[in-house]
C-alpha positions as CSV (number, residue, x, y, z in Angstrom):
1,M,-15.6,-14.5,-12.7
2,R,-17.3,-11.2,-11.7
3,T,-20.6,-10.3,-10.2
4,I,-22.7,-7.6,-11.9
5,T,-25.1,-5.6,-9.5
6,Y,-27.9,-4.0,-11.3
7,A,-31.2,-2.6,-10.0
8,G,-30.9,-4.5,-6.7
9,E,-30.1,-7.8,-8.3
10,T,-26.7,-9.6,-8.6
11,V,-25.7,-12.0,-11.4
12,T,-22.3,-13.8,-12.2
13,T,-20.5,-13.6,-15.5
14,T,-16.9,-13.8,-16.8
15,D,-14.4,-11.0,-16.5
16,D,-14.3,-10.2,-20.2
17,V,-18.1,-9.8,-20.3
18,A,-18.2,-7.6,-17.2
19,E,-15.4,-5.4,-18.5
20,A,-17.1,-5.0,-21.9
21,L,-20.5,-4.3,-20.2
22,V,-19.1,-1.6,-18.0
23,K,-17.2,0.1,-20.8
24,L,-20.3,0.0,-23.0
25,T,-22.6,1.3,-20.2
26,A,-20.3,4.3,-19.7
27,A,-20.1,4.9,-23.5
28,V,-23.8,4.8,-24.0
29,A,-24.5,7.0,-21.0
30,K,-21.8,9.5,-22.3
31,N,-24.0,9.7,-25.5
32,G,-27.1,10.6,-23.3
33,R,-28.8,7.4,-24.3
34,A,-30.0,4.2,-22.8
35,E,-30.1,0.7,-24.6
36,A,-31.1,-2.8,-23.9
37,V,-28.4,-5.4,-23.9
38,R,-28.3,-9.2,-23.1
39,I,-25.4,-10.8,-21.3
40,P,-24.5,-14.4,-20.5
41,I,-24.6,-15.3,-16.7
42,V,-24.3,-18.6,-14.6
43,T,-26.7,-19.5,-11.9
44,D,-25.9,-19.1,-8.2
45,D,-25.2,-22.8,-7.9
46,H,-22.7,-22.5,-10.9
47,D,-24.5,-25.5,-12.7
48,R,-26.3,-23.7,-15.5
49,V,-25.7,-20.8,-17.8
50,G,-28.4,-18.3,-18.9
51,T,-28.9,-14.7,-19.9
52,A,-29.8,-11.4,-18.2
53,D,-31.4,-8.4,-20.0
54,L,-30.2,-5.1,-18.8
55,V,-31.0,-1.4,-19.8
56,I,-27.7,0.3,-19.8
57,G,-26.7,3.9,-20.1
58,V,-28.2,7.1,-18.7
59,G,-29.7,6.4,-15.2
60,N,-28.7,2.8,-15.1
61,D,-25.9,2.0,-12.7
62,V,-23.8,-1.2,-13.1
63,L,-21.3,-2.4,-10.5
64,S,-18.8,-5.2,-11.3
65,L,-17.1,-6.9,-8.4
66,P,-14.7,-9.9,-8.4
67,A,-16.5,-13.2,-7.5
68,R,-15.2,-16.5,-6.2
69,W,-15.8,-19.3,-8.6
70,E,-16.4,-22.8,-7.0
71,G,-17.4,-24.7,-10.1
72,E,-15.0,-27.0,-11.9
73,E,-14.5,-25.0,-15.2
74,Q,-15.3,-21.5,-15.9
75,P,-17.8,-20.9,-18.9
76,D,-16.4,-19.4,-22.0
77,F,-18.4,-16.3,-22.8
78,S,-15.7,-14.7,-25.0
79,E,-18.0,-14.6,-28.1
80,H,-20.6,-12.7,-26.0
81,A,-17.9,-10.3,-24.8
82,E,-16.9,-9.7,-28.4
83,E,-20.4,-8.9,-29.4
84,L,-20.6,-6.2,-26.7
85,R,-17.3,-4.8,-28.0
86,T,-18.6,-4.6,-31.6
87,H,-21.7,-2.5,-30.5
88,P,-21.6,0.8,-32.3
89,S,-21.4,2.8,-29.0
90,F,-18.5,0.8,-27.7
91,P,-15.4,3.1,-27.3
92,Q,-12.8,2.3,-30.0
93,L,-9.2,3.1,-29.9
94,V,-8.3,5.4,-32.8
95,T,-4.7,4.6,-34.3
96,G,-3.1,5.6,-37.4
97,G,-1.2,8.5,-38.9
98,P,-1.2,12.1,-38.0
99,L,-4.4,13.8,-37.4
100,L,-3.7,16.3,-40.3
101,D,-1.9,15.6,-43.4
102,E,0.5,18.2,-44.8
103,E,-2.1,18.6,-47.7
104,M,-4.8,19.5,-45.2
105,R,-2.8,22.3,-43.4
106,A,-3.4,25.8,-44.5
107,P,-0.1,27.2,-45.4
108,D,-1.1,30.9,-44.7
109,W,-3.0,30.2,-41.5
110,D,-2.4,32.8,-38.8
111,Y,-2.4,30.6,-35.7
112,E,-1.6,33.7,-33.4
113,F,-4.3,35.7,-34.8
114,D,-1.8,38.6,-35.3
115,G,-3.5,39.7,-38.5
116,F,-7.0,39.6,-36.9
117,D,-8.9,42.8,-37.6
118,R,-12.2,43.5,-35.5
119,S,-13.7,46.0,-38.0
């Protein structure tokens, strides 16, 4: 479990939600935007679950710290974490083939600019 500190308040959520929230916050800020998101939380007494609404992105600091869990069973917020990961601004790992296919390469390209004429 992790605590999320935001605007002077602290809430507790699962590790996967906290990780997704921090990554999404950084990505939204990198794009120069701010957006509202809702995350699942547990109450201070660990008896109930609820939600917290946050504005993430530019000008909104989010701090995630480990939290000691004293409840019997940790809640499963994995679906909520996946929702954060499917947000359009969430950073995606790009995998696949080469960046340029052989067909896309210009065969006569002068990479050294040897034939460049300033006139």
